[in-house]
C-alpha positions in Angstrom: 77.9 -58.6 139.6 78.6 -60.1 136.2 76.2 -61.6 133.8 77.6 -65.0 134.6 77.2 -64.3 138.3 73.5 -63.5 138.1 72.6 -66.4 135.9 74.4 -69.0 138.1 72.9 -67.6 141.3 69.4 -68.4 140.2 70.0 -71.8 138.4 70.7 -75.2 139.7 74.1 -76.9 139.3 75.1 -78.2 136.0 75.1 -81.9 135.1 78.8 -81.9 135.2 78.7 -80.8 138.9 76.5 -83.7 139.8 78.7 -86.2 137.9 81.8 -84.9 139.6 80.3 -85.0 143.1 78.8 -88.4 142.5 82.2 -89.8 141.7 83.5 -88.3 145.0 87.0 -88.5 143.4 88.2 -85.0 144.6 88.1 -85.6 148.3 91.2 -84.7 150.2 92.0 -83.4 153.7 93.7 -80.2 154.5 96.2 -82.1 156.6 97.9 -83.5 153.5 99.9 -80.4 152.8 102.4 -78.7 155.1 103.3 -75.8 152.9 104.8 -72.7 154.6 102.6 -69.7 154.0 105.7 -67.5 154.6 107.7 -69.1 151.8 107.9 -67.6 148.3 104.9 -69.2 146.5 102.6 -68.7 143.5 98.9 -69.4 143.9 96.4 -70.0 141.1 93.1 -68.3 141.6 90.1 -69.0 139.3 87.0 -66.7 139.1 84.1 -66.3 136.8 84.0 -62.5 136.3 84.4 -61.4 132.7 83.3 -57.8 132.2 86.3 -55.5 131.9 85.4 -53.4 134.9 84.9 -56.4 137.1 88.1 -58.1 135.9 89.9 -54.9 136.8 88.3 -54.9 140.3 89.5 -58.5 140.9 93.0 -57.6 139.7 93.2 -54.6 142.0 92.0 -56.7 144.9 94.7 -59.3 144.3 97.3 -56.5 144.0 96.4 -55.2 147.4 96.8 -58.7 148.8 100.2 -59.1 147.2 101.3 -55.8 148.6 100.7 -57.1 152.1 102.0 -60.6 151.4 105.2 -59.9 149.6 106.1 -63.6 149.4 102.9 -64.7 147.6 102.2 -64.1 143.9 98.8 -64.9 142.5 98.1 -66.1 139.0 94.5 -65.0 138.1 92.4 -66.9 135.7 89.0 -65.3 134.9 85.8 -66.2 133.0 85.9 -69.7 134.5 82.6 -71.5 134.4 81.5 -74.2 137.0 82.0 -76.8 134.3 85.6 -75.8 133.8 86.2 -75.6 137.5 84.7 -79.1 138.1 86.8 -80.6 135.3 90.0 -79.1 136.8 89.1 -80.3 140.3 88.5 -83.8 139.0 91.8 -83.9 137.1 94.1 -82.2 139.6 97.6 -81.6 138.6 99.8 -78.5 138.4 97.4 -76.6 136.2 94.5 -77.0 138.7 93.5 -74.0 140.8 94.4 -73.5 144.4 91.6 -71.0 145.2 88.3 -71.0 143.4 85.3 -68.6 143.4 81.9 -69.7 142.1 78.7 -67.8 141.4 76.5 -70.8 142.2 75.5 -71.2 145.8 73.5 -74.3 144.9 76.7 -76.3 144.5 77.9 -75.8 148.0 76.3 -78.9 149.4 78.1 -81.0 146.8 81.4 -79.2 147.2 81.3 -79.8 150.9 79.9 -83.4 151.0 82.3 -84.6 148.3 85.4 -83.0 149.7 86.0 -81.0 146.5 86.6 -78.0 148.7 88.5 -78.0 152.0 86.6 -77.6 155.2 87.7 -74.2 156.5 86.7 -74.6 160.1 90.2 -75.5 161.3 91.7 -72.6 159.3 89.2 -70.2 160.8 89.9 -71.6 164.3 93.7 -71.3 163.8 93.2 -67.7 162.7 91.0 -66.9 165.7 88.1 -66.0 163.4 84.5 -66.7 164.6 82.5 -66.7 161.3 79.3 -66.0 163.3 80.8 -62.7 164.3 82.0 -61.9 160.8 79.0 -62.9 158.6 75.3 -62.7 159.0 73.6 -66.1 159.3 72.0 -66.4 155.8 75.5 -66.1 154.3 76.8 -68.9 156.4 73.7 -70.9 155.5 74.6 -70.9 151.9 78.4 -71.4 152.3 78.4 -74.5 154.5 76.7 -77.9 154.6 76.0 -80.0 157.7 78.7 -78.1 159.7 81.3 -78.3 156.9 82.3 -74.7 156.2 83.8 -75.5 152.8 83.4 -72.0 151.4 83.1 -68.4 152.6 81.1 -65.5 151.2 82.9 -63.3 148.7 80.5 -60.3 148.4 76.8 -60.9 148.4 73.5 -60.1 146.6 70.3 -58.7 148.1 67.0 -58.8 146.2 64.6 -56.0 146.3 62.1 -54.0 144.3 62.9 -51.4 141.6 60.1 -49.0 140.5 59.6 -46.3 138.0 59.0 -43.1 140.0 57.5 -41.3 137.0 55.0 -44.1 136.4 54.1 -44.0 140.1 53.4 -40.2 139.9 51.4 -40.6 136.7 49.2 -43.2 138.3 48.8 -41.1 141.5 50.5 -43.7 143.7 52.0 -42.0 146.7 52.9 -45.0 149.0 55.1 -48.0 148.4 53.4 -51.4 148.7 54.6 -53.2 151.8 52.4 -56.2 151.6 51.6 -58.4 148.7 47.9 -57.5 148.7 49.0 -53.8 148.4 51.4 -54.8 145.7 48.7 -56.4 143.7 46.6 -53.2 143.7 49.6 -51.1 142.7 50.6 -53.5 139.9 47.1 -53.4 138.5 47.0 -49.6 138.7 50.3 -49.3 136.8 49.2 -51.6 134.0 48.1 -50.0 130.8 46.5 -52.4 128.3 47.1 -51.8 124.5 45.3 -54.0 122.0 46.1 -57.6 122.7 49.1 -56.6 124.8 50.3 -53.7 127.0 51.5 -50.2 126.7 52.9 -50.7 130.2 52.8 -53.7 132.6 52.9 -53.0 136.3 54.9 -56.1 137.0 55.8 -59.3 135.2 54.8 -62.0 137.7 55.5 -65.1 135.5 58.3 -67.4 136.7 60.0 -67.1 133.3 60.2 -63.4 134.0 63.6 -62.0 134.9 64.5 -63.0 138.5 60.9 -63.9 139.4 61.8 -67.4 140.6 59.9 -69.1 143.4 62.9 -68.9 145.7 63.0 -65.1 145.4 59.3 -64.9 146.0 59.3 -67.4 148.9 61.8 -65.4 151.0 59.0 -62.9 151.6 56.9 -65.7 153.1 59.8 -67.0 155.2 59.4 -70.5 153.9 61.2 -73.4 155.5 62.4 -75.9 152.8 63.4 -78.8 155.1 62.3 -80.1 158.5 64.6 -81.0 161.3 65.1 -84.5 159.9 66.2 -83.1 156.5 62.9 -84.1 154.8 61.2 -81.8 152.3 58.8 -79.4 153.9 57.2 -78.0 150.8 53.9 -79.8 151.4 53.7 -79.1 155.1 54.8 -75.5 155.4 51.7 -73.4 154.3 54.1 -70.7 153.0 54.7 -72.6 149.8 51.0 -73.0 149.0 50.2 -69.4 150.0 53.0 -68.0 147.8 52.1 -70.1 144.7 48.4 -69.3 145.2 49.2 -65.5 145.4 51.5 -65.6 142.4 48.9 -67.5 140.3 46.3 -64.9 141.3 48.5 -62.1 140.3 49.1 -63.7 136.9 45.4 -64.0 136.4 44.6 -60.4 137.5 47.3 -58.9 135.2 46.0 -60.5 132.1 46.4 -64.2 132.4 49.4 -66.5 131.7 49.1 -66.6 127.9 48.8 -62.9 127.5 51.7 -62.2 129.9 53.9 -64.8 128.1 53.3 -63.2 124.8 54.3 -59.9 126.2 57.3 -61.3 127.9 58.6 -62.6 124.5 58.9 -58.9 123.4 61.4 -58.2 126.2 65.1 -57.4 125.5 68.0 -59.3 127.0 68.1 -59.4 130.8 71.6 -58.1 130.9 71.4 -55.5 128.1 70.2 -52.0 127.7 66.8 -53.2 126.5 65.8 -54.9 129.7 62.0 -54.3 130.1 62.5 -52.2 133.2 65.0 -49.9 131.4 62.6 -49.4 128.5 59.6 -48.8 130.6 57.7 -51.9 129.5 57.4 -52.9 133.1 57.0 -50.3 135.9 58.2 -52.5 138.7 61.0 -55.2 138.8 62.2 -57.8 141.3 66.0 -57.7 141.1 69.3 -57.6 142.8 71.5 -54.7 143.7 73.4 -54.9 140.4 70.3 -53.6 138.4 70.8 -50.1 139.8 74.2 -49.6 138.1 73.0 -51.4 134.9 69.9 -49.2 134.6 72.0 -46.1 135.0 74.5 -47.3 132.5 71.6 -47.9 130.1 70.6 -44.2 130.4 67.0 -44.8 131.5 64.8 -41.7 131.0 62.8 -42.0 134.2 63.6 -41.6 137.9 64.4 -44.9 139.6 63.3 -45.9 143.1 64.4 -48.9 145.2 62.6 -50.6 148.1 62.4 -53.9 149.8 60.0 -56.4 148.3 56.6 -56.7 149.9 56.0 -59.3 152.6 53.1 -61.7 153.3 50.2 -59.8 154.7 50.5 -61.5 158.1 54.3 -60.6 158.3 54.1 -56.8 157.8 56.3 -56.3 160.9 59.1 -58.0 158.9 58.9 -55.6 156.0 62.5 -54.7 154.9 63.7 -58.3 154.6 64.7 -60.0 151.4 66.5 -62.9 149.7 70.3 -63.1 150.0 72.7 -65.0 147.9 76.2 -64.3 146.5 79.6 -65.4 145.3 81.4 -68.1 147.3 85.2 -68.8 147.5 87.0 -71.9 148.7 90.2 -73.9 148.6 90.5 -76.8 146.2 91.2 -80.1 148.0 93.7 -80.9 145.2 95.9 -77.9 146.1 99.3 -78.6 147.5 99.4 -75.1 148.9 96.4 -75.0 151.2 98.0 -73.0 154.0 99.1 -70.3 151.6 95.7 -70.5 149.8 94.1 -69.8 153.1 96.0 -66.5 153.4 94.3 -65.3 150.1 90.8 -66.6 151.1 91.1 -65.1 154.5 92.2 -61.7 153.1 89.5 -61.5 150.5 86.6 -62.6 152.8 87.4 -61.2 156.2 89.6 -58.1 155.8 87.2 -55.2 156.1 89.2 -52.8 153.8 89.6 -55.5 151.2 85.8 -56.4 151.2 84.8 -52.7 151.0 87.2 -51.9 148.2 86.0 -55.0 146.2 82.4 -54.1 146.8 83.0 -50.6 145.5 84.7 -52.1 142.4 82.2 -54.8 141.6 79.0 -53.0 142.8 77.9 -55.9 144.9 76.8 -55.8 148.5 79.6 -56.3 151.1 79.6 -59.7 152.7 80.9 -59.0 156.2 79.1 -57.3 159.1 81.9 -54.7 159.5 82.1 -53.9 155.8 78.4 -53.3 155.6 78.8 -50.5 158.2 82.0 -49.0 156.7 82.0 -45.3 156.0 84.3 -46.1 153.0 81.5 -47.7 151.0 80.7 -45.7 147.9 77.0 -45.8 147.3 73.9 -43.6 147.0 70.6 -43.7 148.8 69.1 -46.2 146.3 72.0 -48.7 146.9 71.5 -48.2 150.6 68.2 -50.1 150.2 70.2 -53.3 149.5 72.7 -52.6 152.3 69.7 -52.4 154.7 68.1 -55.6 153.3 71.4 -57.4 153.8 71.4 -56.5 157.4 67.7 -57.1 158.1 67.3 -59.8 160.8 64.6 -61.6 158.9 66.4 -61.7 155.5 67.0 -65.3 154.4 68.3 -67.6 151.8 67.6 -71.1 150.5 69.7 -73.8 152.2 72.6 -75.7 150.7 71.9 -79.4 150.0 73.7 -82.4 148.8 71.6 -82.5 145.6 73.2 -79.3 144.4 69.9 -77.4 144.3 67.9 -80.0 142.4 65.2 -79.5 144.9 64.8 -76.0 143.5 64.2 -77.4 140.0 61.6 -79.9 141.3 59.7 -77.1 143.0 60.1 -74.7 140.1 58.8 -77.2 137.7 55.6 -77.5 139.7 55.4 -73.7 139.9 55.6 -73.5 136.1 52.8 -76.1 135.7 50.6 -74.4 138.3 50.9 -70.8 136.9 50.0 -72.1 133.5 46.9 -73.9 134.8 48.2 -77.4 134.0 48.2 -78.4 137.7 44.8 -77.9 139.3 45.4 -79.5 142.7 48.3 -77.5 144.3 48.4 -79.5 147.5 48.7 -82.7 145.6 51.4 -81.2 143.4 53.3 -80.1 146.5 53.1 -83.5 148.0 54.4 -85.1 144.8 57.2 -82.6 144.7 58.2 -83.3 148.3 58.4 -87.1 147.6 60.5 -86.4 144.5 62.9 -84.1 146.5 63.3 -86.7 149.3 63.9 -89.5 146.8 66.5 -87.5 144.9 68.4 -86.6 148.1 68.2 -90.2 149.4 69.9 -91.5 146.3 73.0 -89.3 147.0 73.5 -90.3 150.6 
């Protein structure tokens, strides 16, 4: 997964997205075009990958498609941000894309509700494709909104635990932590203070730490964000308070917020060779499957281990689950070539060989059930950890919503305040956050 991919997967939608969807000026139905997918046609496909190896993998995937669809040529435009995509979808015209992939799953609710992306349900039906038999439920959860399947998964991400095997051996740790209480003890044992800082930190728990967002933590408590009526559940589901209380306790036990923040400011770039896990500054890291390849590319000097993240102590039977996200792909409602565009989307998302080859090239987790089981996947035992997490029946994601993921921001803001000790009454804070989330969503309906 590219740098741009990982950043977008863990942030809320940009202001431009909200403005676009609020204007609702991109809506269009798939019935407006009657293009013949067997005619000679050129499609425009926009994606966000930018690293040379990833751009090459996209090009090779498209070449395979063109080899089996001789009448269709695909113009590929890479390194496209959500801002650029939204501007093009708003403007329409001949230069706008027909097929679009995005790294931000939080925008799906807006893409679906505004009509910016075409509802693919009829296309799936005409192609005799049952998405529930092709994709695991969490992937369908983040690619549709209120029954509108306006996007499909294009590879996925699974979050797990990376650990320094040499550091484990040096500390005499022989068993991986399966629960958060076990994890706390391991993190403390791996921590080596040095002066006012650390020689080695067992784990960086702070929310500003790389990938340690509350959504990634919350998956291991199986939190339910909304109730059956679509109202925020953050003040009612005890999973939210339990997670935040645990995280705050871990912050305190590992040195306190201020000390940890000072140490965090010494970390290298998340996407570079000086990532704190690569350099040994932290002995354990919450991260996605892409970190394995990046760590090896950085030439780390220690043995790397991978495992699922710990689970809540009362959910030990569910150990092995994790948070799932990924890249999405859809058809722009402004396209005049929707039937032809569907051929490309269908190939890239449901053809097992295509998904496997793309997974091998991008080093992301395959997004279909069949591809996950394919013997043609090129991966080692450490990557298998993420394949297993992707298939675990209790793995989960955060749901799409019309607010474009603003509910994540509201909850994360509370989390920042609580870990820093600025919010003393967590339950009151959660109730306030729930009211804000419900108000923000109501304004958009």
